[in-house]
N, C-alpha and C positions, 0 to 999 in steps of 0.2 A: 504493500500500500504506500510506503514511504517513497519508493522509486516511482510509482505510478503517478502520485500527486506532483512530482517534479517533472517527470518525463512528458506527460500530456501537455502542460503549458509550454514546455520548451519546444515540442514538436509543432504546436500551434503557432508559436512565434516564428519559427523557421519557415513554416508553410506560408505565413503571411509575407515574410521577407522575400521568399521565392516568387510569390504571386506578383508582388510589386515590381520585382526585377524583370520578370518575363513580360508583364503586361503594364509597363510604365505608362504608356499612352492612355490606356483605359483608366488607370488610376487618376491621371491628370484630369481626364474628362469628368470622372466622378467627383473629384474635389471641386472643380470649377462649377459643376452643376449644383453641388451641395451649397456652395457659397451663394449662388443665385437664388436657390430655394430659401435660404435663411434670410436674404435681403427681401425676398418677396413675401415673407410671412405677414407683415402689416397690410400689404395690399390684398393678400388673399383673405385675411379676416374682414377687411372692408367690403370686398365684393361678396363674401359669403353672407354678410348682414343685409344685403339688398334684397328686397322682397318684390316679387311680381305676382299679382293676383293672390296676395297673402301667402305666397310660398317663397322660401329662400331659393336663391340660385343653386343649381346642382354644383357639386364640388368640381366636376369636370369643366363646367363653364367658367367658374370662378378662377380655376387654375389657368385656363386658356386666356382669360382676360388679363390676369396678372402677367403671364408670359408675354402677351402682346405689348403691354405697357412698358415692361422692362427692356425687352429687346427692341421695341420701337424707339425708345430713348437712345439706345446705342446706335441704331441705324441713323437716327437724326443727327447724332454727333458726327458720324462719318460723312453723312450727306452734306453737312456744313463745312467740315474741315478739309476733305479731300480736294474739292475744287480750288480752295485757297492755296493748298500746298502745290497743286499742279500749276496754278497761275504764278506763284512765286518762283517756281522752278523754271518756268518759261521765261520769266523776266530776268532772272539771274543769268540764264544762258546767253542773253543778249548783251550783257554788260561788258565793258572794257575794264577789266580788273585793275589795270595799271593806273588809269585815270581816276577810278573810284578810290583806290587805296591812297593815292596822293592827296586827293581831296579830304579824305578822312584824317590822314596824318596831320594835315594843316589845321584841323580843328583841335588837335591835342598836341600842342608844342612840346610839353614835357615828355610825353610818350615818344614823340619824334626824336628828341634828343637822346633818349635811352637806346632806341633802335639804331640811330646813326653811329653809336659806338661799335656796332658790329660791321660797319662798312658804309659806303655811300648810300644815299637814298635809292638810287637806281638799283644798286646791288641787293639791297634789302628787299625791294619790291620784286625783283627778278627771282630771288630765292623763294619768297612766299608764293609767288605765282607758279613757280616750277613745282613746289611741293603740292600745291592745290591741283595742278594739272596731273601730277602723278596719282593723286588720290582719285581724281575724277576722270581719268583717261577712259578711252573707249573700251579697252579690255576689261577694266574693273567694272564699268557700267554694264558691259555685256554679261560679265559673270554674275553681277547682282540680278540682272533681269532673268538670266537662265535659272538661277536659284529660286527666284520668286515664282517663275512659271512652274518649276518642279514641285514647289510646296503648295501651290494654289489648290490643287485637288485635296491635299491633306487638310488645309485650313477649312475648306468648304465642308469636308467630311467631319472635321472636328466640331464645327459650328452646329451642324445638323445633329451630331451625337449629343452635344451639350443641351441643345433645345429639347431633344427627345427625353433625355434623362431628367432634366429640370422639370418638364411637364409632369412626369409621373411622380417625382418627389413632392411636387405641389399638390397633385391630385390625391395622393395617399400619404398623409403625414406620418403614418406608422411604417411605411415601407422600409426606410433606412433602419429604423429600430429593429424591425423583425429580421432584417438581413444580418445585422450585427449579432443579435441574440441567437441566431441560428448556429453561429460558429463559437458561441461562448459556452464554456463548461457550465454544467448545471449548478455547481457549487457557487458560481460567481454571478448568477443571473440577477440577483437582487442588487448587488453593487453596480453591475453594468447598466441596469435600468436607471439607477440614480445618476450615473455618469452621463448617460445619453440625455436624460431630462435636463440636468443642469447645464450640460454643454450646449444644447439647443437654445436654452433661455439666454445664456450669457453671450454666446456667439451671435445670436440674432440681434441682441442689443448692440453688440460691438459693430457688426457690419452695417446695420441700419444707421447707427450713429456716425460711422465712417462715411456713409453715403451722404448724410446730411452735412457733414464737415466739408466734403468735396463740393456740394452745392453752394454752401456759404462762401467758401474761398473763391469759387468760380464767379459768383455774383459780385463779391466785393472787388476782385481784381478787374473784372470786365467793366464794372461801373466806374471805378476810379480811372482806369486807363482811358475809357471813352471820355470821361469828364475832363481829363487833362490833355486830350487831343492826340493820344497814341494810336497809330493806325493798327488795324487787326486786333482791336481790343478784346473782342469776344473770343477769338481763337486763342489769344494769349491767356485769357481767363480760364478757358476750358482746359488747356494744357496744364496750367498751374494747378488747377483743382485736382486733376487726375494724378499728376506727379506728386501731389501732396500726400498721397497714400504711402509713398516711400519715405520713411522718417529721415530727417536731416539731409540726406543726399538729394531727395526730390526737389526741394526748394532751390538748391544750387543749379540743378539741371534746368529747371523752369526759368531761372534768371538768365542763363545763357541763351536759351531759346527765345525768350522775350527780347533780349538785346539784339539777337540776329534779326528778328522780324521788325524790331524798331528801326534798325539801321537800314534794312532793305526798304521799309516804308518811306523813310526820309529820302533815300536815293530815288525811289520811284516817283516821288512827288517833287523832285528837283529842290529838295530842302536840306542839302548836305550841311549847311551852316547850322542846322537845328539838331544835328546828331548828338552833340554833347548835352544839350538841354533835355532831349528825349531820353537819353540813357540815365540821366540824373532822376528824371521823373519815374522811370521804370524801377530804378534801384530803391527809391524811397517808398514807392507804392508797395512793392513786394516786401520790403523790410517791415512796413507798418502792418500789412496783412499777416505776415508770418509771426509777428509779435502778438497780435490779437489772437491768432490761431493757437500759438504755442502756449500762451499764458491763460487763455480763457476757454477756448472751445475744446481742444484736445484733452486737457486735464479733466474736464467734465465728462467727456466720453469715456475715458479710462476709468474714472472713479465710479461711474454709474453702470458700466458694462462688465469690465474684467475685474473690478474690485482690487486694484493693485496700486501701490504708491508710485508717483511719477519717477522717483529715483530708481525704484525697482525696475520699472519699464525701461528706463534709460540704459541701465546696466544690461538688461536682457537683450536690447537692440544692439548694443555694442558687441556683446558676445556672439550674437547671431551674425553680425556683419563680418566678424573675424572668421567665422566658419563658412558662411554661405554667400558673402558679398551682398549685393543689392537684393537679390532674391531672398536671402536669409533675413534681411531687415524687413522685407515685405510680409513674410509669414511668421515673424518672431512672436508677435503678440497673440495671434490665435493659437499657435503651437504651445506657447507658454501657458495660456489659459487652460488648454486641454490637459497638459501635464499636471497643473495644480489641482484640477478637478479629480484626476485619477489618484494623485497623492492624497487627497482628502479622504477618499474611499478606502485606500489600502495602507496608507502610511501615517494615519492620523495619531497613532500611538506614540510616534516620535515627536519630541518637543519642537525640533526645527520645522518639520512639515506642518505640525499643528499651528504654529505661529504663522507660517507662510500662507496657510489656507484658511485662517480664521474668519476672513471677510466673505468667503464664498458661501452663498445661501444653502441651507439644507435642502 
């Protein structure tokens, strides 16, 4: 009996690891669909309360409407952003980079002095243009397009798979629970039920809160950029909101993207003299929004959803970044939340884990 109680869980864990390794793509689809189903729970509850002829909408119709709203929003995002990206790409392809770079350098005398330490203005410009051409040469672009074409079918198949799985997870809220319990040893079914219930509650709050955070950041950045005359304000706002999902690194990437579109907007409008002013506006707008988000919005999301101290979250994100880079930072909080819930069920007798999980609801 002693060996059996150890051997069966060990075999189960190894089988799970083997399944993930063999069917990684399927696991990714399941995880993405699970996140969408958690985000869609408030919408699903809203549609389920609607009555027609004194009868609630069937769960199938409610799930379908939830799916349409969520993925319709994603389609709207691409519908708005892709034409803008294509337009900017076409405009950039017509530019004379040497003249543009000279004009930009003239707007920043101090930067120009630093660059001129590496050679004459013409040499610096030629070097930068040469590196840009190497990066954007026909061979590289052809390779990118070939890779894009080769994975298009995979992307479409993945989207359809995620849609299909998300629909059934929304349609049957107990489907995921039953699937997990099916492979759970009978001795641990009670603990697993508690883990699944608490995980669904906390992660639903987290992902919904994160979605609201994205919407708030998008609205603030878009509104302020538009008010201060920055071109492509809505696109910059959307990109900033989405990248805000990635802790700490996301705002830096969004700042670089915003600066790029700010510069190209000035060039396109023949306002190169305004580049410095536009970059200053972009910097202070994003700094202000990130301060508001970092000190007011995100702490509330973390405290009300994952029930963890901000310093605790910060350390977890740093450790996740050292292990998994940007991807690790993105999944750090949900993974840490799940591990704390599991620890509360199985390791609560230890003082350290009891203290670590004391805020998690029963």
